[in-house]
Residue frames relative to the residue before (quaternion, step in Angstrom):
aa qw qx qy qz dx dy dz
X 1.0000 0.0000 0.0000 0.0000 0.00 0.00 0.00
X 0.3789 -0.7060 0.5592 0.2129 3.52 -1.00 0.88
X 0.4675 -0.7034 0.4606 0.2730 3.58 -0.68 1.11
X 0.6334 0.5368 -0.3386 0.4427 3.60 0.98 -0.76
X 0.6293 0.5114 -0.3307 0.4828 3.58 1.06 -0.72
X 0.6301 0.5355 -0.3288 0.4562 3.59 0.98 -0.84
X 0.6399 0.5100 -0.3166 0.4797 3.59 0.97 -0.85
X 0.6452 0.5218 -0.3173 0.4592 3.57 0.92 -0.89
X 0.6499 0.5161 -0.3158 0.4600 3.60 0.87 -0.95
X 0.6947 0.4853 -0.2846 0.4482 3.52 0.83 -1.01
X 0.6714 0.4944 -0.3086 0.4577 3.59 0.86 -0.87
X 0.6188 0.5272 -0.3422 0.4712 3.60 1.04 -0.70
X 0.6579 0.4993 -0.3038 0.4749 3.58 0.96 -0.88
X 0.6275 0.5434 -0.3210 0.4559 3.58 0.99 -0.86
X 0.6672 0.4935 -0.2978 0.4718 3.60 0.85 -0.95
X 0.6479 0.5230 -0.3133 0.4566 3.56 0.96 -0.88
X 0.6663 0.4957 -0.3092 0.4633 3.60 0.89 -0.87
X 0.6586 0.5097 -0.3111 0.4579 3.58 0.93 -0.86
X 0.6754 0.4665 -0.2887 0.4929 3.60 1.06 -0.70
X 0.7019 0.4975 -0.2727 0.4307 3.58 0.86 -0.96
X 0.5586 0.6141 -0.3971 0.3914 3.60 1.13 -0.48
X 0.5514 0.6142 -0.3822 0.4156 3.59 1.26 -0.37
X 0.7714 0.1717 -0.0889 0.6063 3.58 1.17 -0.63
X 0.0539 -0.8851 0.4617 0.0223 3.58 0.61 1.16
X 0.5223 0.6580 -0.4256 0.3363 3.60 1.16 -0.35
X 0.6560 0.5106 -0.3055 0.4643 3.60 1.16 -0.54
X 0.6298 0.5576 -0.3270 0.4308 3.58 1.24 -0.38
X 0.2395 -0.7583 0.5941 0.1213 3.53 -1.17 0.69
X 0.3494 -0.7824 0.4743 0.2020 3.59 -0.17 1.27
X 0.6429 0.5370 -0.3317 0.4340 3.59 1.00 -0.75
X 0.6554 0.4742 -0.3123 0.4981 3.60 1.11 -0.57
X 0.6379 0.5240 -0.3264 0.4604 3.57 0.99 -0.81
X 0.6421 0.5395 -0.3179 0.4422 3.58 1.05 -0.76
X 0.5978 0.5608 -0.3671 0.4397 3.59 1.16 -0.49
X 0.2481 -0.8085 0.5216 0.1124 3.55 -0.70 1.09
X 0.6316 0.5410 -0.3346 0.4432 3.59 1.23 0.26
X 0.5943 0.6057 -0.3526 0.3945 3.61 1.25 0.12
X 0.6486 0.4968 -0.3281 0.4743 3.61 1.10 -0.59
X 0.7031 -0.4864 0.3068 0.4183 3.59 -1.22 0.30
X 0.6634 0.4766 -0.3181 0.4813 3.59 0.91 -0.83
X 0.6454 0.5319 -0.3123 0.4506 3.56 1.00 -0.82
X 0.6229 0.5266 -0.3365 0.4706 3.57 1.03 -0.76
X 0.6539 0.4980 -0.3091 0.4784 3.57 1.02 -0.78
X 0.6545 0.5196 -0.3161 0.4493 3.60 0.88 -0.95
X 0.7609 0.3757 -0.1918 0.4931 3.58 0.88 -0.97
X 0.6887 0.4428 -0.2702 0.5066 3.56 1.30 -0.09
X 0.8460 0.1964 -0.0723 0.4904 3.53 -0.42 -1.30
X 0.7111 0.4869 -0.2678 0.4308 3.60 0.91 -0.88
X 0.4499 0.7012 -0.4555 0.3137 3.62 1.20 -0.25
X 0.5755 0.6033 -0.3748 0.4055 3.58 1.12 -0.57
X 0.6987 0.4380 -0.2587 0.5031 3.61 1.25 -0.36
X 0.3088 0.8160 -0.4550 0.1784 3.60 1.28 0.15
X 0.6213 0.5452 -0.3476 0.4426 3.60 1.18 -0.38
X 0.5906 0.5770 -0.3650 0.4302 3.58 1.22 -0.35
X 0.5063 -0.6466 0.4698 0.3238 3.61 -0.92 0.82
X 0.6055 0.5682 -0.3481 0.4351 3.59 1.11 -0.67
X 0.6229 0.5247 -0.3331 0.4752 3.58 1.09 -0.71
X 0.6707 0.5008 -0.2995 0.4578 3.58 0.85 -0.99
X 0.6319 0.5310 -0.3239 0.4625 3.57 1.01 -0.81
X 0.6639 0.4983 -0.2986 0.4710 3.57 0.88 -0.95
X 0.6564 0.5187 -0.3109 0.4511 3.58 0.86 -0.93
X 0.6861 0.4895 -0.2851 0.4566 3.60 0.91 -0.91
X 0.6601 0.4914 -0.3101 0.4761 3.59 0.94 -0.85
X 0.6350 0.5336 -0.3258 0.4537 3.57 0.97 -0.83
X 0.6497 0.5046 -0.3055 0.4795 3.57 0.97 -0.88
X 0.6334 0.5366 -0.3154 0.4597 3.58 1.00 -0.86
X 0.6498 0.5232 -0.3128 0.4541 3.59 0.95 -0.86
X 0.6695 0.4906 -0.3037 0.4678 3.58 0.92 -0.87
X 0.6458 0.5078 -0.3252 0.4682 3.60 0.97 -0.77
X 0.6541 0.5133 -0.3113 0.4601 3.59 0.96 -0.86
X 0.6569 0.5031 -0.3088 0.4691 3.57 0.95 -0.85
X 0.6285 0.5310 -0.3224 0.4681 3.55 1.01 -0.82
X 0.6410 0.5265 -0.3166 0.4602 3.59 0.99 -0.83
X 0.6358 0.5197 -0.3299 0.4657 3.59 0.99 -0.78
X 0.6355 0.5177 -0.3253 0.4715 3.58 1.02 -0.76
X 0.6242 0.5295 -0.3351 0.4666 3.59 0.97 -0.82
X 0.6388 0.5193 -0.3202 0.4688 3.59 0.97 -0.85
X 0.6689 0.5009 -0.2968 0.4622 3.58 0.87 -0.96
X 0.6797 0.4885 -0.2931 0.4620 3.58 0.94 -0.85
X 0.6511 0.4906 -0.3055 0.4920 3.58 1.23 -0.44
X 0.6032 -0.5930 0.3438 0.4077 3.56 1.27 0.22
X 0.5746 0.5720 -0.3744 0.4500 3.56 1.27 0.23
X 0.0073 0.8602 -0.5088 0.0324 3.55 0.83 1.07
X 0.6633 0.4944 -0.3311 0.4538 3.61 0.88 -0.81
X 0.6332 0.5141 -0.3293 0.4757 3.59 1.05 -0.71
X 0.6398 0.5185 -0.3136 0.4727 3.59 1.04 -0.82
X 0.6530 0.5047 -0.3113 0.4712 3.58 0.95 -0.86
X 0.6321 0.5214 -0.3295 0.4692 3.56 0.99 -0.84
X 0.6328 0.5465 -0.3173 0.4476 3.55 1.00 -0.85
X 0.7480 0.3682 -0.1907 0.5182 3.55 1.05 -0.81
X 0.4343 0.7361 -0.4399 0.2756 3.58 1.27 -0.04
X 0.7061 -0.4695 0.3381 0.4082 3.51 -1.32 0.24
X 0.7188 0.4028 -0.2477 0.5096 3.58 1.16 -0.44
X 0.5781 0.6326 -0.3541 0.3745 3.56 1.27 0.02
X 0.7492 -0.3998 0.3046 0.4314 3.50 -1.38 0.02
X 0.5983 0.6085 -0.3563 0.3806 3.57 1.04 -0.78
X 0.7050 0.4467 -0.2690 0.4807 3.57 0.81 -0.98
X 0.6496 0.5132 -0.3244 0.4577 3.59 0.93 -0.84
X 0.6631 0.4819 -0.3025 0.4863 3.57 0.95 -0.84
X 0.6105 0.5480 -0.3450 0.4561 3.58 1.06 -0.69
X 0.6495 0.5040 -0.3099 0.4777 3.57 0.97 -0.85
X 0.6487 0.5100 -0.3130 0.4701 3.57 0.97 -0.87
X 0.6196 0.5460 -0.3368 0.4523 3.59 1.04 -0.76
X 0.6896 0.4757 -0.2860 0.4652 3.57 0.83 -0.96
X 0.6344 0.5155 -0.3281 0.4735 3.59 1.02 -0.76
X 0.6639 0.5100 -0.2959 0.4600 3.55 0.96 -0.89
X 0.6262 0.5262 -0.3260 0.4739 3.57 1.02 -0.81
X 0.6455 0.5224 -0.3105 0.4627 3.56 0.97 -0.87
X 0.6558 0.5102 -0.3120 0.4608 3.60 0.93 -0.89
X 0.6588 0.4997 -0.3169 0.4646 3.60 0.93 -0.85
X 0.6672 0.4975 -0.3114 0.4586 3.58 0.86 -0.88
X 0.6285 0.5164 -0.3361 0.4747 3.61 1.01 -0.73
X 0.6474 0.5165 -0.3117 0.4658 3.58 0.97 -0.87
X 0.6409 0.5159 -0.3164 0.4722 3.57 0.95 -0.85
X 0.6728 0.4972 -0.2935 0.4626 3.57 0.91 -0.92
X 0.6253 0.5241 -0.3339 0.4720 3.60 1.05 -0.71
X 0.6851 0.4999 -0.2778 0.4511 3.57 0.92 -0.93
X 0.7000 0.4565 -0.2774 0.4739 3.59 1.05 -0.70
X 0.6669 0.4913 -0.3172 0.4618 3.60 1.18 -0.38
X 0.5792 0.5843 -0.3736 0.4283 3.58 1.29 -0.09
């Protein structure tokens, strides 16, 4: 997996979530909570499974799952009429952005580890 592509996928998903939270009735929290439907999730649960013994893989998988659960929770808040609370949750100072940063860092660490292992 190309790290730049992973960043692109994630940033596109982030922008979509931030925009879609304005009209939460169209969103399905149960689908958002699933961490195997987005492009990074498909990679984690597909091709990358071969690296499941690496701590970097487990870290990435856990952070990715955490991000999907957090996003799903924000949608639930928005659908309950708590749009400002949902926006705050997804704001630049909220858990969403911090978890997103951790996800990208974790993805980078795993890819570096994979590259180190394949160059040996």
